[in-house]
N, C-alpha and C positions, 0 to 999 in steps of 0.2 A: 748738721755741719753749719759752720759760720764762715762768712766771707766778708771781711771788713765789718762795717757797722750793721750789715744786714744779715739776717738769719733765715735760712731756707729750711722749711719743714718738709720732710719726705711724706707724700701722701700714700695711703694704701692703694695697692693695685685695684683697678676697677674691673668689674665683670663686664663682658661684652653685652651689648643691647640684647634684650630678649624679645623675640618675635611673639606677639600674643597668640598667633596661630599654633605655636609650639607648646603652649601650656593649656591645661584644662581650665574649667570654670573655677576650680578651687586652687589654682596655681600648680596643679600636678602636671608632670610631663605628659605630652600627648602620646598616644599609642604609637607603637612602631609600625612601619609599613606592613600591611598584610594582616594586622591585628583587627579585632572586632571593633576597636574604637574608631577605625577609619571608616569614612562613608563609602559604602560599596558602590560599585559601578552602577548597579541597578537603581539605586536611590539618587545617584548623581545626575549631572547634566548629560553624561554619556549615554545613560539609559533612557533619556527622555523620549526619544523617537520610538524605542521599543515599547515603552509603556503606552504611549499614545496609539501605536498601531494595534497593540493587543486590545485596547479599549474599543477601537473601531471594529475589530473582528468581533468583539462582544456585541456591538450594536447590530452587526449582520446576523449574529446568532439570534438575537432578540427579534429581529424582523422575520427571520425564518420561523420562529416559534409562533409569532403573531399570524403569519400566513397559514401555518398548520392548524392553528386554532380556529381561524375564520373560514378556511376552506379545506376542511379535513377530507372532503371527498376527492379533492385533487391531490393533496399532499400524501395521501395513502397509496398513491401509484408511483413506484420508484422511477418508472420510465418517464412519467410526466415531470417529476421533480428534476431529473437530469436534463430533459429537454428545456425546462423552464430556466434552469441555471445557465444553459448555453444561450438562451434568448436574452437573459439579463446581461451577460457578457457582450453579446452582439450589440445590444442596445447601448451599452456603455462604451463601445469601441471608438466611435467617432469623437465623442466629447472627450474620451480619455486621451486620445492623441493630442487634441487641442490643449488639454489640461497640462500635459507634460511641458509644452512650451510656456504656458502661463505660469507654471511653478518656477521656472528659471527667471522669468521677468519679475515676479513678485519677490523672490528671494533676493534678486538684485536691486530691490528698492523701487521698482516701477509698477506699472499696471497697464493692461492692454484691453481697452473696451472695444477694439475693432476686430477681434478674432472672428466673430460670426460673419461680419461683412467681408472679411478677407476670404473666408471659406466660400461665400456666395460668389464673390468676384472670380476667384480661381476656378470654381465649378462652371460658371457661365462661360468664362474665356476658353476653357479647355473643351467645351462642347459646341463651340461654333463649327459651322460646316467646314470652314477652312482648316481649323485645327484637327478635326476628326479625319480629314483626308490624309493626315500623316500617320494614322494608326494609333494603337495604344501607347506606344513609346512617345509619340508627339503629344498626346493628351496628358500623360503623366509629367513629361518635361515642362509643358506649358503651365500646368497647375502649380508645380513646385517653384518655377521661376517667378510666376505672378505672386505667389505667397511670399517668397523671399524678397521680391522687389518692393512690395508694399511694406513689409517689415523694415526694409532698409530705409524707406522714406520716414516711417515712424521713428526709427532710431536716430536718424539724422536730425529731425526736428527737435527731438528731446535732448540728445547729447550735444549737438553743435548749435542748434537754434535756441536751446535753453528754454523750450516750452515745457510747461508742466505736463507730465505723462497723461493725466486725466483729460486735459484739454486737447492735446495733440491726437490722442487715440479716439476721443469722442468725435473730433472733426473728421478723422479718417473713417470712422464708422459711417457717417453720413455720406462722405464722398465716395467711398467704395460701393455702398449700396446704390448710389445714384449712377455710378459708372456701369455697374452690373445691369441695372435696368436699361441704360442706354444701349449697351452692347446687345442685349437680348431683345430689345424693343418691347420690354415688359411681357415677353412671351416665355413659355416653358420650352426649353431646348431638349430634345430627345437624344439620348446617347444611343448610337447605333453600333457601337463597337462591342462585339460579343466578349472580347477579352476583358474589357473594363467592367461590363455588366456581370461577368462571371465571378468577379472578386467577391461579390455579395452572396453568391449562391454556392461557391465551391467549399467543400469540406475536406479536411485532411485528418484521417484517423478519427472521424466523427466530430471534429471540432471545426467551426467555421473559420475560413481564411482570415476574416476580419479580426478575429480574436488573436490569431498569430501575429497579425500586423501590429495590433495594440501591444502585445507582449514584447515584440521586437523594439518598438519605440520606447516602451517603458524601460527595458533592459539597457538600451543605448543611453537613455536619459540618466539612469542610475549610475552607470559607469562614468558618464561625463561629469556628473555632479560630485561623485564621491571618490573618484580615482584619477582625476586629472587636475592640472593646474587651472584650467578654465573654471572648474567647479569651485575650487578654493578661492579664486579671485571673485567669483560671483557672490559667495558668502561675504567676503571682505568688503566688496563694493556696497552690498546691501546693508551690512552692519554699520559701517562708518566710511563714507566715501572719502572724507578728508584724510583719514588715516591710511586708506588704501592708496590714495594719491602720493602721500609722503613715503609709502613703502615702495614706490616705483611702478604702480599699476596705472596704465592709461585708462582712467575711469570712463572717459567719453567714448573711446573706441570699444571698450568692453560693453558699455551700455548699448551701443549700436549693434554689436554682435548678438546681444540678448534678444533684441527685437527681430533681427534677421532669423534667429533660431525659432522664435515664436511663429514667424511667417512660414518657415519651412514646415512646421507641424501643421499649420493651417492648410498648406498645399496638399500634404498627404491626406488630411481629413477630407478635403474637397473631393479627391478621387474616391475615397471610401463612401462618402455620402452620395456622390453621383452614381456609384455602382448600386447602392441600395435602392435609390429612386429611379434608376435608369434614365435620369433626366437632371436638369439643373435650371434654376431660376433665381431671380434677384432676391426673392424672399426666403430662400433656403437658409438653414442654420440660424434661424431667428432665436435670439436670446442665448445663443451658445456662450457668449461672453459671461453672462450671469451664472450659467451652470458651471463653467470652468472655474470662475472665481470662487463660487460657493464650495466646490469640491476641494480646491486648494486650501481654503480656510478650514474646512472640516478636517482635512488631512494634517493640520498643525502648522502650516506655513504662516509666519507672522506677516501681517499686512504692512508692517513697517520695514520688512526686509531683514536679511541677515540670518534667517533660520528657516528650514523647511526640508521636507523629504519627498522623494518621488513616490515611494511606496505608499506613504500617507495620502498623497493626492489621488493615487489610483484607488485606494480603499474609499476615499470620499466619493469618487465617481460611481463606484459600484454601489455604495449606499444609496445614492440618489436614484440610480437605475432600479435598485430593488424596491425603493419606495414607489416609484412609478409603476412597476410591475404589480406590486401589492395592491395599489389603488385600482389598477385595471382589472385584476381578477376578482375584485370585490365590487366592481361596478360603481366606484366612487367618482366624483366629478374631478375634473382638472383643477377647478378653483380650489377645492379642498386640499388637493395635492400641493398646489402652490403656497397655500397658507402654512401647511406643515413644513415645507422647505424653508419658507421665510423664518419660521420659528426656530428651525435647526440652525440656520445661519446666525441669527442673533445670539442663541445660546452658545454657539461655538466661539464667537467673538468675545463674549463675556467670560467664558472659561479661559480663553487665551490671556485676557487682561489679568485675571486672578492668578493663573498658573505661572505665566512667564514674568509677571510683575513681582510676585512674592514667593513663589514656591522654591526657587533656587536659593534665595536668601534664607528661607526657612531651614532648608536642609543644611546650608553652611553654618547657620547659627547653632543648630543642634548637633552638628557633626561631632563636636568634642565631647558631648555628654552622652553619645550613643554607646552603649555597651554591648 
């Protein structure tokens, strides 16, 4: 058509923009939902935790086979095998409880180097003569309050004082150990409460009570992380604090709560460890922070935050307890055991860098060509 001196040419209708994700490598339409062309849940990010947990179970199987090969005289006895499995779970129980709290902290983008010192301080404080005069309830209450109180201080320094988590918790490690030594006058304090001491010796249906406590804490941690708003916010804060803030999450308050939660787990662990030793001292729970961090890493939690699983952390604890047990029954030195643990930690971090840095992109890149 024409309008005065100007002529308007009608252009052909344009097709809507094409999303590259909707076409294949050769320009073919992508497969419909549910077809073989789609990346399955198992190979996607959704199945990452399941794949890693199965790999950790595979490691436990390998350790069992090594034990059976090196000490066939012991592993040929089913009763001994069952009793040894319970011993491993009992050995893992205290560190396992601490690891649950550490998992939340690391997923939230932090780190806590003071957990061992918190356990020692809570243990020493709850075994003073004054505290023991209030009975088992008073001892448990004191340990939990002390643990949460120290966690509150850590969280306040990091969230509101803007200290780096490494520095804040390292300072707390030294301070808490010093306070524990001051309270106990550098002496071992004996627990005279039969109820507390009985926690380590009581069995229910043939399984130690300590294992039930570990199972309860792990179950509570799993529900909190996977089925509550608190858990979703923890992942969000660890993955991208600024995006979490813009989404309406009070990042500082949530960070504070994460360290309080870690302190709560340390308080529970202090009671368990005191029950096992029937005493407490400033040097107890030495290097528990390293064991907990190592177990969390082995379990698949990213040190940078934003991803992790409670079950994976539990399996990491059990793997380290199994290694300790394996070295003990074979009469190997603690030094060799520590070297093996160090190698496992390095290998786990390297695998994380390879896996989470490129594996997801690899699957996405090959999703459209999968048949």
